C-alpha positions as CSV (number, residue, x, y, z in Angstrom):
1,M,-36.8,-24.5,-10.2
2,E,-36.2,-24.7,-5.7
3,D,-34.6,-28.2,-6.7
4,S,-31.9,-26.7,-9.2
5,V,-31.0,-23.7,-6.9
6,L,-30.8,-26.0,-3.8
7,T,-28.4,-28.2,-6.0
8,F,-26.7,-25.2,-7.3
9,M,-26.3,-24.3,-3.7
10,K,-24.9,-27.5,-2.1
11,L,-22.5,-27.6,-4.7
12,N,-21.1,-24.9,-4.3
13,G,-21.1,-24.5,-0.8
14,L,-23.0,-20.9,-1.0
15,V,-25.6,-21.0,2.1
16,K,-25.2,-22.3,5.5
17,R,-28.1,-22.9,8.2
18,N,-28.3,-21.0,11.4
19,T,-27.1,-17.5,9.4
20,T,-27.8,-13.9,8.6
21,I,-28.5,-13.3,5.0
22,L,-28.6,-9.8,3.9
23,V,-30.8,-9.6,0.4
24,G,-30.3,-6.7,-2.3
25,V,-33.8,-6.4,-3.1
26,S,-34.7,-3.6,-6.3
27,G,-38.3,-4.6,-6.5
28,G,-37.6,-6.2,-10.1
29,P,-38.4,-9.7,-10.6
30,D,-35.2,-11.2,-9.8
31,S,-34.4,-10.1,-6.5
32,M,-37.9,-10.6,-5.6
33,A,-38.1,-14.0,-6.3
34,L,-34.7,-14.5,-4.6
35,L,-36.3,-12.6,-1.6
36,Y,-39.1,-14.9,-1.7
37,F,-37.1,-18.4,-2.4
38,L,-35.0,-17.5,0.8
39,H,-38.2,-16.6,3.0
40,S,-39.2,-20.2,1.9
41,L,-36.1,-21.3,3.5
42,K,-36.4,-19.5,6.7
43,E,-37.5,-21.5,9.2
44,K,-36.8,-24.7,7.8
45,W,-32.8,-23.3,8.0
46,N,-33.4,-21.1,10.7
47,L,-32.3,-18.0,8.9
48,K,-32.6,-14.5,9.8
49,L,-33.3,-12.2,6.7
50,V,-32.8,-8.7,6.3
51,A,-33.7,-6.9,2.7
52,L,-31.6,-4.0,1.3
53,T,-33.4,-1.4,-0.5
54,V,-31.7,1.5,-2.1
55,D,-33.2,4.6,-4.0
56,H,-30.4,6.0,-6.3
57,Q,-32.3,9.3,-7.1
58,L,-32.3,8.4,-10.5
59,R,-36.1,8.1,-11.4
60,G,-38.1,10.5,-8.8
61,E,-40.9,9.3,-7.6
62,E,-41.0,6.2,-9.6
63,S,-37.8,4.9,-7.8
64,K,-39.6,6.1,-4.2
65,D,-42.3,3.7,-4.8
66,D,-39.8,0.9,-5.7
67,S,-38.6,1.0,-1.8
68,R,-42.2,2.0,-0.8
69,F,-43.3,-1.5,-2.7
70,V,-40.4,-4.0,-1.2
71,K,-41.4,-2.6,2.3
72,K,-44.8,-3.6,1.6
73,M,-43.7,-6.9,0.8
74,C,-41.4,-7.6,3.2
75,E,-44.4,-6.1,6.0
76,K,-46.3,-8.9,4.1
77,W,-44.1,-11.8,4.3
78,N,-42.6,-10.6,7.6
79,I,-38.9,-9.9,6.8
80,E,-36.9,-7.3,8.4
81,F,-36.5,-3.8,6.2
82,C,-34.0,-1.6,5.6
83,G,-34.0,1.0,3.2
84,T,-31.8,4.2,2.0
85,S,-31.7,7.4,-0.8
86,L,-28.1,7.7,-2.2
87,D,-27.3,11.1,-4.3
88,V,-26.3,9.3,-7.0
89,P,-26.4,12.1,-9.1
90,S,-24.0,14.4,-6.8
91,Y,-21.5,11.2,-6.4
92,K,-21.0,10.8,-10.3
93,K,-20.0,14.6,-10.8
94,S,-17.7,14.9,-7.8
95,N,-16.2,11.7,-8.6
96,H,-16.4,11.9,-12.4
97,V,-17.6,8.9,-12.8
98,G,-20.6,7.1,-15.1
99,T,-24.3,6.6,-13.6
100,Q,-23.9,2.9,-13.3
101,V,-20.4,3.0,-11.5
102,A,-21.2,5.6,-9.5
103,A,-24.5,3.5,-8.2
104,R,-23.1,0.5,-7.9
105,E,-20.1,2.0,-5.7
106,L,-22.7,4.2,-3.6
107,R,-24.8,1.2,-3.3
108,Y,-21.8,-1.3,-2.2
109,Q,-20.7,1.0,0.1
110,F,-24.5,0.9,1.8
111,F,-24.2,-3.1,1.8
112,S,-20.6,-3.0,3.7
113,E,-21.9,-1.1,6.0
114,K,-25.0,-3.1,6.9
115,M,-23.0,-6.1,6.5
116,Y,-21.0,-5.1,9.7
117,A,-24.1,-3.4,11.4
118,Y,-25.9,-7.2,11.3
119,N,-22.5,-8.8,11.8
120,A,-24.3,-10.7,8.7
121,D,-22.7,-14.1,7.0
122,Y,-23.9,-13.0,4.0
123,L,-25.0,-10.7,1.1
124,A,-27.3,-12.4,-1.4
125,L,-28.1,-11.2,-5.0
126,G,-29.9,-12.2,-7.6
127,H,-27.8,-12.2,-10.6
128,H,-28.8,-15.3,-13.1
129,G,-27.7,-17.3,-15.2
130,D,-29.0,-14.7,-18.4
131,D,-26.6,-12.1,-16.6
132,Q,-23.6,-14.3,-16.7
133,I,-23.4,-14.9,-20.3
134,E,-24.0,-10.9,-20.9
135,T,-21.4,-10.0,-18.7
136,M,-18.6,-12.5,-20.5
137,A,-20.0,-12.0,-24.0
138,M,-19.2,-7.9,-23.2
139,A,-15.8,-9.0,-21.4
140,F,-15.3,-11.3,-24.9
141,V,-15.9,-8.0,-26.9
142,R,-13.9,-5.3,-24.6
143,S,-11.4,-7.1,-22.6
144,A,-8.1,-9.1,-23.5
145,N,-8.3,-10.1,-19.6
146,S,-8.8,-13.5,-18.7
147,R,-9.9,-12.6,-14.9
148,A,-12.8,-10.3,-16.8
149,M,-13.6,-13.6,-19.2
150,S,-14.2,-15.3,-15.7
151,G,-17.3,-13.5,-15.4
152,I,-19.5,-12.9,-12.3
153,P,-18.1,-14.9,-9.3
154,V,-20.5,-17.5,-7.5
155,K,-19.2,-16.2,-4.4
156,R,-16.6,-13.9,-3.1
157,P,-15.6,-12.7,0.1
158,F,-17.2,-8.8,1.0
159,S,-17.2,-7.0,4.3
160,C,-17.3,-9.0,7.1
161,G,-19.0,-12.0,5.3
162,T,-19.3,-13.2,1.3
163,I,-21.4,-12.4,-1.4
164,V,-23.8,-15.1,-2.8
165,R,-25.5,-15.7,-6.1
166,P,-27.6,-18.4,-5.5
167,F,-29.3,-18.2,-9.3
168,L,-26.9,-17.9,-11.3
169,G,-27.4,-21.9,-12.4
170,I,-30.7,-20.9,-13.7
171,T,-32.2,-18.8,-16.4
172,K,-34.2,-15.5,-16.2
173,K,-37.0,-17.7,-18.4
174,E,-37.2,-20.4,-15.1
175,I,-37.2,-17.2,-12.7
176,K,-40.7,-16.1,-14.6
177,R,-42.0,-19.3,-14.4
178,Y,-41.6,-19.0,-10.4
179,L,-42.9,-15.9,-10.2
180,Q,-46.1,-16.8,-11.9
181,S,-46.2,-20.0,-10.0
182,N,-46.1,-18.3,-6.8
183,E,-48.1,-15.2,-7.7
184,I,-45.3,-12.8,-6.5
185,E,-45.6,-9.5,-7.5
186,S,-42.6,-7.5,-9.0
187,R,-41.6,-4.1,-10.3
188,L,-39.6,-3.0,-13.4
189,D,-37.3,-0.3,-13.7
190,P,-37.8,1.0,-17.3
191,S,-34.1,1.8,-18.2
192,N,-33.9,-2.0,-18.3
193,L,-35.3,-1.4,-21.6
194,E,-33.0,0.8,-22.9
195,T,-30.8,-0.5,-25.4
196,D,-28.3,2.9,-25.0
197,Y,-26.8,0.9,-22.0
198,T,-24.4,-1.2,-23.6
199,R,-25.8,-4.2,-21.6
200,N,-29.2,-4.0,-22.6
201,Y,-28.2,-3.9,-26.0
202,F,-26.3,-7.3,-25.2
203,R,-29.7,-8.5,-23.5
204,E,-31.7,-7.6,-26.6
205,Y,-29.9,-8.7,-29.5
206,I,-26.7,-10.8,-28.7
207,I,-28.4,-12.7,-26.0
208,P,-30.8,-14.5,-28.0
209,L,-28.5,-15.2,-30.8
210,L,-26.4,-17.4,-28.7
211,K,-29.2,-19.1,-27.3
212,S,-30.7,-19.6,-30.5
213,Q,-27.7,-21.9,-31.1
214,N,-27.8,-23.3,-27.8
215,N,-30.5,-23.0,-25.6
216,N,-28.6,-24.5,-22.9
217,I,-25.8,-22.2,-23.1
218,H,-26.3,-20.5,-19.2
219,Y,-24.8,-24.0,-18.2
220,T,-21.9,-23.7,-20.7
221,V,-21.1,-20.4,-19.3
222,Q,-21.6,-20.7,-15.9
223,K,-18.6,-23.9,-15.8
224,L,-16.5,-21.9,-17.7
225,S,-16.8,-18.9,-15.4
226,M,-15.9,-21.5,-12.6
227,Y,-13.1,-23.4,-14.6
228,L,-11.6,-19.9,-16.2
229,K,-11.8,-18.4,-12.2
230,S,-10.3,-21.4,-10.6
231,D,-7.2,-21.3,-13.0
232,E,-6.8,-17.6,-12.5
233,D,-6.7,-17.9,-9.0
234,Y,-4.1,-20.5,-9.0
235,L,-1.9,-18.6,-11.7
236,T,-2.9,-15.6,-9.2
237,N,-1.3,-17.4,-6.3
238,E,1.6,-18.7,-7.9
239,A,2.4,-15.3,-9.2
240,Q,1.9,-13.9,-5.3
241,K,4.9,-16.2,-4.5
242,L,6.9,-15.1,-7.0
243,L,6.5,-11.1,-6.4
244,Y,7.3,-11.7,-2.6
245,Q,10.4,-14.2,-3.3
246,D,11.9,-12.1,-6.6
247,V,10.8,-8.6,-6.3
248,L,12.4,-6.1,-4.5
249,L,9.6,-4.2,-3.1
250,N,10.5,-0.3,-1.4
251,E,7.3,0.7,0.6
252,N,9.0,4.0,1.3
253,D,9.3,5.0,-2.4
254,K,6.7,3.0,-4.0
255,S,9.3,1.3,-5.9
256,A,10.0,-2.0,-7.3
257,S,13.0,-4.0,-9.2
258,F,13.9,-7.3,-10.2
259,N,16.4,-9.6,-12.1
260,I,15.6,-9.6,-16.0
261,D,17.1,-12.8,-16.3
262,L,15.2,-14.2,-13.5
263,F,11.9,-12.7,-14.4
264,Q,12.5,-14.4,-18.2
265,S,12.8,-17.8,-16.6
266,Y,9.0,-17.5,-15.4
267,H,6.7,-19.1,-17.6
268,T,4.3,-16.2,-19.6
269,A,1.4,-16.5,-17.8
270,L,3.4,-15.7,-14.9
271,Q,5.3,-13.0,-15.9
272,R,2.0,-10.9,-17.3
273,R,-0.1,-11.6,-13.7
274,V,3.5,-10.4,-11.5
275,Y,3.7,-7.8,-13.7
276,H,0.0,-6.4,-12.9
277,L,0.6,-7.2,-8.8
278,I,3.5,-4.9,-9.1
279,L,1.2,-1.9,-10.4
280,K,-1.4,-2.7,-8.0
281,H,0.8,-2.7,-5.2
282,L,2.3,0.8,-6.5
283,Y,-0.5,2.6,-7.9
284,D,-2.9,3.7,-4.8
285,E,-5.7,3.0,-7.8
286,L,-5.2,1.4,-11.3
287,P,-5.8,4.5,-13.7
288,K,-8.3,4.2,-16.1
289,N,-5.8,5.3,-19.2
290,L,-3.7,2.3,-18.0
291,S,-4.2,-0.6,-21.3
292,Y,-3.1,-3.9,-22.3
293,M,-0.6,-1.8,-24.6
294,H,1.5,-0.8,-21.6
295,E,1.7,-4.6,-20.5
296,E,2.8,-5.6,-24.4
297,Q,5.6,-2.5,-23.9
298,F,6.5,-3.6,-20.8
299,L,7.4,-7.2,-21.8
300,S,9.1,-5.9,-25.4
301,L,11.2,-3.6,-23.1
302,I,12.2,-6.7,-21.3
303,N,12.9,-9.1,-24.1
304,N,14.9,-6.6,-26.3
305,Q,18.4,-7.0,-26.7
306,K,19.1,-3.1,-25.8
307,A,21.0,-2.8,-22.6
308,N,18.8,0.2,-21.4
309,G,15.6,1.3,-21.7
310,R,13.0,3.5,-20.8
311,L,8.8,3.9,-20.8
312,D,6.4,6.4,-19.3
313,F,3.2,4.9,-17.4
314,P,0.3,7.0,-16.3
315,H,0.7,9.4,-13.3
316,D,4.2,9.8,-14.0
317,L,5.1,5.8,-13.2
318,K,8.4,5.3,-15.1
319,V,9.8,1.8,-16.3
320,I,13.7,1.7,-16.4
321,K,15.8,-0.9,-17.8
322,S,19.6,-1.0,-17.0
323,Y,21.5,-3.9,-18.0
324,R,19.7,-6.8,-16.4
325,T,17.8,-5.2,-13.9
326,L,14.5,-3.5,-14.1
327,T,13.4,-0.7,-11.6
328,I,9.8,0.8,-11.9
329,C,9.2,4.0,-9.6
330,F,7.5,6.9,-9.9
331,E,9.7,10.4,-11.6
332,K,9.7,12.2,-7.8
333,N,11.7,9.4,-6.6
334,L,13.9,9.7,-9.3
335,S,15.9,12.8,-7.8
336,E,19.7,13.1,-8.6
337,S,22.1,10.7,-6.2
338,T,23.8,12.9,-3.3
339,P,27.2,12.1,-2.8
340,Y,28.5,11.4,0.7
341,H,31.7,10.8,2.7
342,E,31.9,9.2,6.0
343,V,35.0,8.3,8.4
344,L,35.1,4.5,9.1
345,I,35.9,4.3,12.6
346,I,37.1,0.8,13.8
347,P,35.5,-1.1,15.7
348,G,32.2,0.5,14.5
349,Q,29.8,0.9,11.2
350,V,28.3,3.4,8.9
351,L,24.7,3.7,8.1
352,L,25.0,4.9,4.3
353,P,21.8,6.7,2.8
354,N,20.1,3.7,1.1
355,G,20.2,1.6,4.4
356,T,23.2,-0.4,3.8
357,I,25.3,-1.1,6.4
358,I,29.0,-1.7,6.8
359,Q,30.7,-2.5,9.8
360,A,34.6,-2.8,10.8
361,Q,36.3,-4.7,13.4
362,F,39.7,-5.5,14.3
363,T,40.3,-9.3,14.4
364,E,43.4,-12.1,15.2
365,E,41.9,-14.2,12.3
366,Q,42.1,-14.5,8.7
367,Y,37.7,-15.0,8.2
368,K,36.8,-16.7,5.0
369,E,36.2,-14.4,2.7
370,S,33.1,-13.6,-0.2
371,K,32.1,-10.9,-1.8
372,D,30.2,-9.2,1.6
373,Y,33.6,-9.4,3.4
374,Y,36.9,-7.5,3.3
375,L,40.5,-8.5,5.3
376,C,43.6,-6.3,4.9
377,N,46.4,-6.3,7.6
378,K,45.8,-2.9,9.5
379,N,49.8,-1.8,9.8
380,Q,49.8,-1.9,5.9
381,V,47.0,0.9,5.2
382,A,46.5,4.3,6.4
383,L,44.0,4.9,9.3
384,P,41.2,5.9,9.3
385,L,39.3,4.6,6.3
386,H,36.9,6.2,4.8
387,I,33.3,5.4,2.9
388,R,32.6,8.0,-0.3
389,T,30.9,7.8,-3.6
390,R,32.8,8.1,-6.7
391,K,35.2,10.6,-7.7
392,T,35.9,12.0,-11.5
393,G,38.8,9.9,-12.6
394,D,39.0,7.0,-9.6
395,R,41.0,4.4,-10.4
396,M,42.0,0.5,-8.6
397,T,44.5,-1.8,-9.0
398,W,44.3,-5.2,-7.5
399,K,45.9,-8.7,-7.3
400,G,46.1,-10.0,-10.7
401,L,46.1,-6.6,-12.4
402,S,48.4,-5.2,-14.6
403,G,48.2,-1.4,-13.7
404,S,45.0,0.1,-12.6
405,K,40.9,0.8,-14.0
406,K,38.7,3.3,-14.0
407,I,36.2,2.6,-11.8
408,K,33.6,4.2,-14.1
409,D,34.7,1.0,-16.6
410,I,34.8,-1.8,-13.6
411,F,30.3,-0.6,-13.5
412,I,30.2,-0.8,-17.0
413,D,32.0,-4.4,-17.1
414,E,30.1,-5.5,-14.4
415,K,26.5,-3.9,-15.7
416,I,25.9,-1.8,-12.6
417,P,22.2,0.2,-13.5
418,T,23.5,4.3,-13.9
419,G,20.9,4.9,-11.3
420,L,22.9,2.9,-8.8
421,R,26.6,4.1,-9.5
422,D,26.7,7.4,-8.1
423,T,25.6,6.2,-4.5
424,W,27.7,3.1,-5.0
425,P,30.1,2.8,-1.9
426,I,33.6,3.0,-1.9
427,V,36.0,2.1,0.9
428,T,39.4,4.1,1.0
429,D,42.5,4.5,3.3
430,N,43.5,7.8,4.4
431,N,45.7,8.6,1.7
432,G,42.9,7.9,-0.5
433,E,44.1,4.5,-2.1
434,I,41.0,2.5,-2.8
435,L,40.6,-0.7,-1.0
436,W,37.5,-2.3,-1.6
437,L,34.5,-1.2,-4.5
438,V,32.3,-3.0,-2.4
439,G,30.6,-6.1,-3.6
440,L,32.4,-6.0,-6.5
441,K,36.8,-5.5,-6.4
442,K,39.0,-5.8,-3.9
443,G,42.0,-4.0,-3.5
444,G,44.4,-2.8,-1.0
445,P,48.2,-3.9,-0.1
446,I,49.4,-6.6,-3.0
447,N,51.0,-8.7,-0.5
448,Q,49.9,-8.8,2.9
449,T,51.8,-9.8,6.0
450,E,50.4,-12.1,8.5
451,D,52.1,-11.2,11.8
452,A,49.7,-8.4,12.7
453,S,45.8,-7.9,13.4
454,F,43.6,-7.6,10.5
455,I,40.8,-4.9,9.4
456,Q,37.7,-6.9,8.9
457,L,34.6,-5.0,6.8
458,Y,31.5,-6.5,6.5
459,L,28.5,-5.1,4.2
460,E,25.1,-5.7,5.8
461,K,22.6,-4.9,2.8
462,A,19.5,-3.0,3.5
463,T,16.3,-4.4,4.1
464,M,13.2,-3.0,2.3
């Protein structure tokens, strides 16, 4: 067994020499075998070992005896011992979680604290190949998420160091033989035999069936786990690039928006992952009632032909489709738009409520125009200029248009989301003539002279 574990550790880069390793030890066969195995490398590899033991206060004196047993074995092997007692029943009640979740959360909090306290490089845990089979089989039954299907990671960042699992390449049977050949004592948690826990049920009934078809399934499953994790890491990294490149994330009001046409150009595998990254960004903690059905509804909303639509997600998160823009935000941030009216002094600028800035200056040259610029002759407009939101009946005209057109109809033609229309900036002169529907249409004098100074307006978009 030792050679198999050493080879596995080398292939996966698990433990370096001259480092500090904390070992999670319950007193059970797996963790005692791991502690002894690392102890056998202690001198040769110059390792500092510390055994961490947790009493979860779930089995009374029996769990206290487990801690005392681990402490006794550490004294025998000259390994530093660090134990604690955690009030899992109270934590479970106050946080409304199950026993297993409560125990794990408190245990890992303790582990993290000790990683910092010892400035440790690694936290070594005794999960083995059979645990990996159980985990992936359970994920297959419960989840449609490929990350969940990738199983227990061989290593992952944790606290100030790395969690490592040197035994994932061997079986429970090999561990038992190792204990016997080295006369290593261990204790048994009776709850591991109760099949009312899902994992124990799989351990007792499902895994033996799988092994009967492939006695080396732990190798197959571990390879599959590593391949799935590698693929998932790559896709998630690509999705993160797209998230920051093409999704507008507003930190102030916890919202996100993007162009639907651009989003649809992604491969479906990336669409799903960007969706999950957006939710992680918006939620402080993902709701437990968030399911794959919400993902299906989200993708259906994007892909259907309706111009507008809306979904309700847990904790008052709203997904709003308006033409080719999708906005995701919390209901408390969907307050009605407040109209505004500002006088634009030249030279000067106006900061609008959404963070947009409109700058104005006099110039003698006719700069090349774009949708973010507006230019007019200063002698042909009534000053001062005004910036305001739309009013009922607003109309404007521009060169080449016969007559005038309602601002409302322009918004519809340009497919401007309904939620943006009431705060869209409109520039008028002092007589109320609409000169610029900012970024969309440019009106003003039809025949501008070229014998005077010009007014140059520039839209500086908000950064979020």
